[in-house]
N, C-alpha and C positions, 0 to 999 in steps of 0.2 A: 556618435552615440545619443542614445536619446533619456531621457528622465525614465527612470524606473518604476515612478509613481503616478504618472501621467502621460508618458510617452510622448510628451513634446520634447522636439529635437534643437531648440536653441538652449544650451546653458551658458552659466558663468564659471569661471576659475576663482575662487578667492583666495585671499593671503595664508590661509589656514590648510590651503591645499584641498579643500574640499570643495564640490560642486553644487552650484545652485542653478536650479529651475528657473527661467523666467516666464513661465507658466503658473505653476503652483506654489513657487518661491522656497519649496522645500530644499534642505540641503542633504547632501550625501557624500559619503567617502569613495572614493573610486576604488582605491585600494580593499575596501571590505566588499564592494560589486564584485571585483575580482576574484576575492578569496569565496565567496558565496558562490561564483560560477565556478570554482573550481571543486568545491564541495559539493555541488551538483553533477558535475561531472564523474565523481567517485562514488557516489552515491548510486548513480545510474548505471556504473559500471561492476557493481556488486563487492564494491572496496568494503570492506571490515571498517569499523570506527579504528581498530588498533594502526591497519595497514593505513589509511585515510591520515590517521596522526601524524603517525610516521612521515608521509610522502609530503605533507603539507607543513610540516614543524608547527605542527598544531598541540595544544592539549588535549588529553584523551576525553576529559568532560565536555569541553568548546564543541567538540566535533559531534559526542552524544546528543549534545542540546541541540545543532543545525539537524543531524537527523531526525531527532524527535519533531522536530519544527516543519520539514520536508515532509514527513509522514500525514502528520495534520493538516497539510495544505493538499496532499494528494486525495485523502481521505474528503475533501471538502470541493475538491474540482470533481471527484467522482461522480458524487452527490448530484451537481450540476449537470453532467453529462446525460444522467439515466433521466432525466425529468421527459414526462411524455412521449417516452420510446415505446414501441411495440415490440411486446415481448414475444419472443418465436417457442421457446420452450424453457422449463425449468426444473431443476431436480435438487434434493437434498443431499448433503454430503456429512459424513461422522468422521473428524480425524482427531486420530490418537497417536503419540510420538510413540516409535519403535520400542522406546526403552519401557514405554507404558503400557504395554500389549499384553497383560493379564488380566485375568477375571476381578482383583481387588482393586485394580487401575481404571478399570472399564468406563464407569460412571465420570472419568474425568476426560471424555474426548470432548472434542468441540464440535459442534453442530452449526454448519451453515446453510443456506439456501442460496443455489448458484442461478440468475436468468442469463439466458441468451438473448440479444437484441442485436441487430443489424450485425455486425461481425465483432461483437465484443461482448463481454460477460460483467455481471453486477453481481454483488454478493451481500447478503445481509445476514449479520451474526443473530442465529436462533437461541432461546435461551437455554442455558445448560442441563444437560439430560441427568444432572444428579438429582432433579426431581422426581425422578422415576428409579432410585436408587433401591428401593425396597422390592422390585421386582428382580427374581432371579437372574443373572448372567445367562443360562441355560434357557431362558425363555424371552430373553430381550430381543434377539433377532426376527422371531416370531410376532413379536409387539411392534417393532420398528416395521413389518411388511404391512403390518395392517394400517400403521397410523400416516404411511410415508407420503410426502408431497411431491407429487412427480408429473411432469409431462413432456417426455421426449418421444422424438417424432422417429427417431433411428438409434440404431446401437452405439456407433461411431458419431459423436456430435462434437460441436464445438466447447460442451460441457466437460464431457469428459476428459478433452484435450486439456481443458483448465485445470482439472482436478489433478493430472499427470505433473503438468507443469508445476502446480500449487508444492505437491509432496515432495518436487527434487527440488524447488525454491528453498521451501521451510527449511530444509535440513542443516544448510549452511549457518543455522542461526544457533545451532545445537541448545535449543529449549528455548521456549519463548513464554514471559509470564502471564499469565491468564488475563490480566488488565491492559497487557500492552498488545495481545495477540489480534484485536481486530485490525489494528494499523498496518501489522504484517501482513493480514490479509488483503488487506487493499492495499498495500505496495506492491504485492504480487501479482494482484489484478490488475493495475494499471501498467504493470512491466510485460504483461501479456498483451492488455490490449495497444499498446502502442509501441513503435517502434524506437531503437534506441535515439535516432535525431528527433521523434517527435517527443519524446520525453524529457529531452534538453531543453526543448525550446518552449514546453508546456511550463516546467517547472521555472526558467528563467521568467517567464512573461507572469507567472503566480506567486513568487517568491516575496 
Protein backbone atom coordinates (compact mmCIF):
# COMPACT_ATOMS: atom_id res chain seq x y z
CA UNK A 1 0.00 0.00 0.00
CA UNK A 2 1.10 3.58 -0.73
CA UNK A 3 0.51 6.79 1.18
CA UNK A 4 -2.75 8.40 -0.06
CA UNK A 5 -1.22 11.87 0.42
CA UNK A 6 2.20 11.62 -1.29
CA UNK A 7 2.17 8.14 -2.87
CA UNK A 8 5.28 7.07 -0.93
CA UNK A 9 5.47 3.30 -0.36
CA UNK A 10 7.15 3.16 3.07
CA UNK A 11 4.62 3.17 5.90
CA UNK A 12 4.79 2.50 9.64
CA UNK A 13 2.09 0.82 11.69
CA UNK A 14 1.44 2.74 14.93
CA UNK A 15 0.11 1.42 18.23
CA UNK A 16 -3.15 3.26 17.50
CA UNK A 17 -3.49 0.98 14.42
CA UNK A 18 -3.02 4.01 12.22
CA UNK A 19 -0.43 4.12 9.46
CA UNK A 20 2.24 6.82 9.25
CA UNK A 21 4.06 7.79 6.07
CA UNK A 22 7.87 7.82 6.30
CA UNK A 23 8.02 10.62 3.72
CA UNK A 24 5.31 13.19 4.49
CA UNK A 25 4.80 11.91 8.10
CA UNK A 26 1.02 12.12 7.79
CA UNK A 27 -1.09 9.60 9.70
CA UNK A 28 -4.17 7.89 8.38
CA UNK A 29 -6.56 5.10 9.22
CA UNK A 30 -6.52 2.02 7.00
CA UNK A 31 -10.13 1.36 7.99
CA UNK A 32 -11.13 4.84 6.83
CA UNK A 33 -9.24 4.42 3.54
CA UNK A 34 -11.02 1.11 2.91
CA UNK A 35 -14.39 2.68 3.74
CA UNK A 36 -13.72 5.57 1.35
CA UNK A 37 -12.81 3.10 -1.40
CA UNK A 38 -16.05 1.22 -0.79
CA UNK A 39 -18.03 4.46 -0.97
CA UNK A 40 -16.30 5.38 -4.24
CA UNK A 41 -17.14 1.96 -5.68
CA UNK A 42 -20.80 2.33 -4.70
CA UNK A 43 -20.90 5.86 -6.15
CA UNK A 44 -19.40 4.75 -9.48
CA UNK A 45 -21.87 1.86 -9.66
CA UNK A 46 -24.76 4.32 -9.26
CA UNK A 47 -25.87 3.15 -5.81
CA UNK A 48 -28.26 5.61 -4.19
CA UNK A 49 -27.38 7.11 -0.80
CA UNK A 50 -29.95 4.84 0.86
CA UNK A 51 -28.65 1.71 -0.86
CA UNK A 52 -25.03 2.55 -0.01
CA UNK A 53 -25.86 3.31 3.62
CA UNK A 54 -27.61 -0.06 4.01
CA UNK A 55 -24.95 -1.96 2.05
CA UNK A 56 -22.04 -0.56 4.07
CA UNK A 57 -23.90 -0.23 7.38
CA UNK A 58 -23.37 3.53 7.52
CA UNK A 59 -25.47 6.49 8.58
CA UNK A 60 -27.46 8.15 5.75
CA UNK A 61 -25.96 11.59 6.44
CA UNK A 62 -22.43 10.17 6.46
CA UNK A 63 -22.93 8.76 2.97
CA UNK A 64 -24.64 11.95 1.78
CA UNK A 65 -21.63 13.99 2.94
CA UNK A 66 -19.19 11.59 1.27
CA UNK A 67 -21.14 11.68 -2.01
CA UNK A 68 -21.13 15.48 -1.88
CA UNK A 69 -17.37 15.46 -1.40
CA UNK A 70 -16.91 13.03 -4.31
CA UNK A 71 -18.96 15.27 -6.62
CA UNK A 72 -16.92 18.33 -5.63
CA UNK A 73 -13.70 16.40 -6.33
CA UNK A 74 -15.09 15.37 -9.72
CA UNK A 75 -15.94 18.98 -10.65
CA UNK A 76 -12.42 20.13 -9.75
CA UNK A 77 -10.83 17.24 -11.63
CA UNK A 78 -12.82 17.90 -14.80
CA UNK A 79 -11.71 21.54 -14.78
CA UNK A 80 -8.07 20.44 -14.87
CA UNK A 81 -8.69 18.00 -17.72
CA UNK A 82 -10.27 20.61 -20.00
CA UNK A 83 -7.42 23.14 -19.83
CA UNK A 84 -5.85 23.96 -23.23
CA UNK A 85 -7.92 21.41 -25.13
CA UNK A 86 -8.97 21.94 -28.74
CA UNK A 87 -12.75 22.21 -29.04
CA UNK A 88 -14.19 20.24 -31.95
CA UNK A 89 -17.80 21.38 -31.63
CA UNK A 90 -20.22 22.85 -29.12
CA UNK A 91 -23.95 23.32 -28.61
CA UNK A 92 -26.41 24.68 -26.08
CA UNK A 93 -28.97 22.57 -24.22
CA UNK A 94 -32.09 23.32 -22.21
CA UNK A 95 -33.13 20.74 -19.63
CA UNK A 96 -36.49 20.72 -17.87
CA UNK A 97 -37.76 17.93 -15.65
CA UNK A 98 -40.68 16.08 -17.23
CA UNK A 99 -42.92 16.96 -14.28
CA UNK A 100 -42.30 20.66 -15.01
CA UNK A 101 -42.93 20.66 -18.74
CA UNK A 102 -45.70 23.24 -18.66
CA UNK A 103 -45.83 26.84 -19.86
CA UNK A 104 -45.77 28.09 -16.28
CA UNK A 105 -42.64 26.10 -15.37
CA UNK A 106 -40.74 26.59 -18.65
CA UNK A 107 -38.43 29.27 -17.30
CA UNK A 108 -37.16 26.91 -14.59
CA UNK A 109 -35.23 25.01 -17.28
CA UNK A 110 -31.49 24.55 -16.77
CA UNK A 111 -29.31 25.89 -19.56
CA UNK A 112 -25.84 24.50 -20.22
CA UNK A 113 -23.26 24.62 -22.98
CA UNK A 114 -21.61 21.35 -24.01
CA UNK A 115 -18.19 21.23 -25.67
CA UNK A 116 -16.75 18.22 -27.49
CA UNK A 117 -12.99 17.74 -27.26
CA UNK A 118 -10.96 14.63 -28.08
CA UNK A 119 -13.42 11.81 -27.23
CA UNK A 120 -14.93 13.63 -24.25
CA UNK A 121 -17.35 16.41 -23.34
CA UNK A 122 -17.13 19.40 -21.02
CA UNK A 123 -20.10 21.41 -19.74
CA UNK A 124 -20.57 24.98 -18.59
CA UNK A 125 -23.73 25.87 -16.68
CA UNK A 126 -25.21 29.00 -18.24
CA UNK A 127 -27.19 31.77 -16.47
CA UNK A 128 -30.76 30.87 -15.57
CA UNK A 129 -33.20 31.58 -18.41
CA UNK A 130 -35.62 33.07 -15.87
CA UNK A 131 -34.11 36.40 -16.94
CA UNK A 132 -36.18 36.00 -20.12
CA UNK A 133 -39.45 35.32 -18.30
CA UNK A 134 -41.11 38.41 -19.78
CA UNK A 135 -41.01 36.71 -23.18
CA UNK A 136 -44.19 34.81 -23.96
CA UNK A 137 -43.55 31.00 -23.96
CA UNK A 138 -45.03 30.75 -27.47
CA UNK A 139 -42.37 33.19 -28.69
CA UNK A 140 -39.50 31.68 -26.74
CA UNK A 141 -38.54 28.96 -29.23
CA UNK A 142 -38.07 31.61 -31.92
CA UNK A 143 -36.06 33.74 -29.49
CA UNK A 144 -33.78 30.80 -28.64
CA UNK A 145 -33.24 29.88 -32.27
CA UNK A 146 -32.05 33.43 -32.96
CA UNK A 147 -29.73 33.46 -29.93
CA UNK A 148 -28.59 29.83 -29.97
CA UNK A 149 -24.89 29.13 -29.45
CA UNK A 150 -23.91 26.23 -31.67
CA UNK A 151 -21.21 24.73 -33.83
CA UNK A 152 -22.07 21.19 -34.85
CA UNK A 153 -20.44 19.42 -37.77
CA UNK A 154 -23.02 16.67 -38.24
CA UNK A 155 -26.42 15.51 -37.01
CA UNK A 156 -25.32 12.57 -34.86
CA UNK A 157 -22.57 13.78 -32.55
CA UNK A 158 -20.77 13.02 -29.30
CA UNK A 159 -22.63 15.98 -27.82
CA UNK A 160 -26.03 14.54 -28.71
CA UNK A 161 -24.95 11.16 -27.32
CA UNK A 162 -24.03 12.91 -24.08
CA UNK A 163 -27.38 14.69 -23.90
CA UNK A 164 -29.19 11.37 -24.25
CA UNK A 165 -26.94 9.87 -21.57
CA UNK A 166 -27.61 12.90 -19.35
CA UNK A 167 -31.40 12.66 -19.74
CA UNK A 168 -31.37 8.96 -18.81
CA UNK A 169 -28.93 9.43 -15.93
CA UNK A 170 -30.57 12.43 -14.23
CA UNK A 171 -33.91 10.61 -13.93
CA UNK A 172 -32.71 8.34 -11.12
CA UNK A 173 -32.33 11.32 -8.79
CA UNK A 174 -36.04 12.18 -8.96
CA UNK A 175 -35.43 15.92 -8.81
CA UNK A 176 -32.25 17.89 -8.12
CA UNK A 177 -32.15 21.16 -6.18
CA UNK A 178 -31.04 24.12 -8.28
CA UNK A 179 -28.01 24.83 -6.09
CA UNK A 180 -26.80 21.23 -6.58
CA UNK A 181 -27.53 20.86 -10.29
CA UNK A 182 -23.98 21.83 -11.38
CA UNK A 183 -22.44 18.96 -9.38
CA UNK A 184 -24.87 16.39 -10.74
CA UNK A 185 -24.19 17.64 -14.27
CA UNK A 186 -20.46 17.19 -13.64
CA UNK A 187 -20.99 13.71 -12.18
CA UNK A 188 -22.81 12.65 -15.34
CA UNK A 189 -20.14 14.28 -17.51
CA UNK A 190 -17.48 12.30 -15.59
CA UNK A 191 -19.32 9.00 -16.01
CA UNK A 192 -19.83 9.67 -19.72
CA UNK A 193 -16.15 10.48 -20.28
CA UNK A 194 -14.58 7.60 -18.35
CA UNK A 195 -15.08 3.85 -18.10
CA UNK A 196 -15.91 2.39 -14.69
CA UNK A 197 -12.34 1.19 -14.07
CA UNK A 198 -11.03 4.65 -14.96
CA UNK A 199 -13.57 6.34 -12.67
CA UNK A 200 -12.51 4.21 -9.70
CA UNK A 201 -8.80 4.88 -10.21
CA UNK A 202 -9.29 8.63 -10.70
CA UNK A 203 -11.46 9.03 -7.61
CA UNK A 204 -9.13 6.96 -5.45
CA UNK A 205 -6.23 9.13 -6.61
CA UNK A 206 -7.96 12.48 -5.95
CA UNK A 207 -9.88 11.65 -2.75
